[in-house]
C-alpha positions in Angstrom: -79.0 60.9 53.2 -76.7 57.9 53.0 -77.5 54.7 54.9 -74.5 52.7 56.1 -74.6 49.1 57.2 -73.4 48.4 60.7 -70.5 46.1 61.4 -71.5 42.5 60.5 -68.4 40.8 61.8 -65.8 38.6 60.0 -66.6 35.6 58.0 -64.3 32.6 57.5 -62.8 34.2 54.3 -61.7 37.3 56.3 -59.3 35.5 58.7 -55.6 35.4 57.9 -53.0 33.6 60.1 -50.9 36.1 61.9 -53.5 38.9 61.8 -54.0 40.6 65.2 -57.3 42.2 66.3 -57.1 44.8 69.0 -60.7 44.6 70.4 -62.3 48.0 70.7 -63.9 47.8 74.1 -62.2 47.9 77.5 -64.0 47.3 80.7 -63.3 48.4 84.3 -64.3 45.7 86.7 -66.4 46.8 89.7 -67.0 45.2 93.1 -70.6 44.5 92.1 -69.4 42.6 88.9 -67.0 40.4 91.0 -69.5 39.6 93.8 -72.5 39.0 91.5 -70.6 36.8 89.1 -69.0 34.8 91.9 -72.3 34.2 93.7 -74.3 33.6 90.5 -71.8 30.8 89.7 -72.0 29.4 93.2 -68.3 29.9 93.8 -67.9 29.9 97.6 -64.3 31.2 97.8 -64.5 34.2 100.1 -61.4 35.7 98.5 -63.8 37.0 95.8 -66.7 38.5 97.9 -65.6 38.9 101.5 -63.5 42.1 101.7 -62.5 41.5 105.3 -61.3 38.0 104.5 -59.4 39.2 101.4 -57.8 42.0 103.4 -56.1 39.3 105.5 -54.5 37.5 102.5 -51.2 38.3 100.8 -53.2 40.2 98.2 -54.8 42.5 100.8 -58.0 42.9 98.7 -60.5 40.7 96.8 -59.3 38.9 93.6 -61.6 39.1 90.7 -63.0 35.6 89.9 -60.8 34.1 87.2 -63.8 32.7 85.3 -65.2 36.3 85.2 -61.9 37.4 83.6 -62.2 34.5 81.0 -65.8 35.4 80.2 -65.0 39.1 79.9 -62.0 38.7 77.6 -63.8 36.1 75.5 -66.8 38.5 75.3 -64.5 41.4 74.2 -63.3 39.3 71.3 -66.7 38.5 69.9 -67.0 41.6 67.7 -63.8 40.7 65.8 -63.7 36.9 66.1 -67.0 35.3 66.5 -69.8 37.6 65.5 -70.6 35.0 62.8 -69.9 31.9 64.9 -71.7 28.6 64.3 -70.2 27.0 67.5 -67.3 27.3 69.8 -65.3 24.1 69.8 -63.2 24.8 72.8 -60.9 26.9 74.9 -57.5 25.5 75.8 -54.2 26.5 77.3 -55.7 29.0 79.7 -53.1 30.8 81.8 -53.5 33.5 84.4 -50.1 35.1 84.8 -51.1 38.1 86.9 -54.0 38.8 89.3 -57.0 41.0 88.5 -58.4 43.3 91.2 -61.7 45.3 91.4 -61.0 48.6 89.7 -58.7 47.1 87.0 -59.5 47.9 83.4 -59.1 45.0 81.0 -58.5 45.3 77.2 -57.8 42.4 74.9 -56.5 41.3 71.5 -56.6 38.2 69.5 -54.1 36.7 67.0 -55.3 34.4 64.3 -53.3 31.1 64.7 -55.0 28.8 62.2 -57.5 28.9 59.4 -58.9 25.8 57.7 -61.9 24.5 55.9 -64.3 22.4 57.9 -63.9 18.7 56.8 -67.5 17.9 57.5 -69.4 21.2 57.0 -68.8 22.9 53.6 -70.5 26.2 54.7 -68.2 26.6 57.7 -64.5 27.1 58.5 -62.4 26.3 61.5 -60.6 29.3 63.1 -58.1 29.2 66.0 -57.1 32.3 67.8 -54.9 33.1 70.8 -56.5 35.8 72.9 -54.8 37.9 75.6 -56.3 40.2 78.3 -54.2 43.0 79.5 -54.9 45.4 82.4 -54.1 49.1 82.6 -50.6 48.5 84.0 -49.7 46.6 80.8 -49.6 43.3 82.6 -51.1 40.3 80.8 -53.7 38.8 83.1 -55.1 36.0 80.9 -54.2 34.1 77.7 -56.1 31.3 76.0 -56.6 29.6 72.7 -60.0 29.3 71.3 -61.2 27.2 68.3 -64.5 27.9 66.6 -66.6 27.2 63.6 -67.4 30.4 61.6 -69.8 30.8 58.8 -68.5 31.4 55.3 -69.8 34.5 53.6 -73.4 34.0 52.2 -74.2 31.3 54.7 -75.7 31.2 58.1 -78.8 32.8 59.7 -77.9 36.5 59.3 -80.8 38.3 57.7 -80.1 40.2 54.6 -83.3 42.1 54.9 -83.2 45.9 54.6 -84.3 47.6 57.8 
């Protein structure tokens, strides 16, 4: 029998400007996702949780909470971008070019924009990616830039113990 290690994520040395990662998991957004996230975050806009109110808007149905969309797409990128993150430094240039509705399926991809050594932490590097979320129609529904500190190979808390 052969034992295979599971995916450990990318380290600083693995990132190359221009590389594109098509993240493997898509997600269909449910009514429950939208309502729970909206109410958990104390967003009182009825457009996200009151179907009768939303029916009377130009959309005719509830819009998915845009911060849910951001959280979902950022989460989809973790396996490829930040599995070995030390810290997120920020999200910038967030745009929402098309609406997301309950029942939409979102997939995402990230493009490596910049890779540089950390000036203050020799065991880390700074990575900037541009991430996009796309729904089943092919429309881009969110784009944002994300900058993070990533461990260099051989550093960080990941256990090297054999399980």
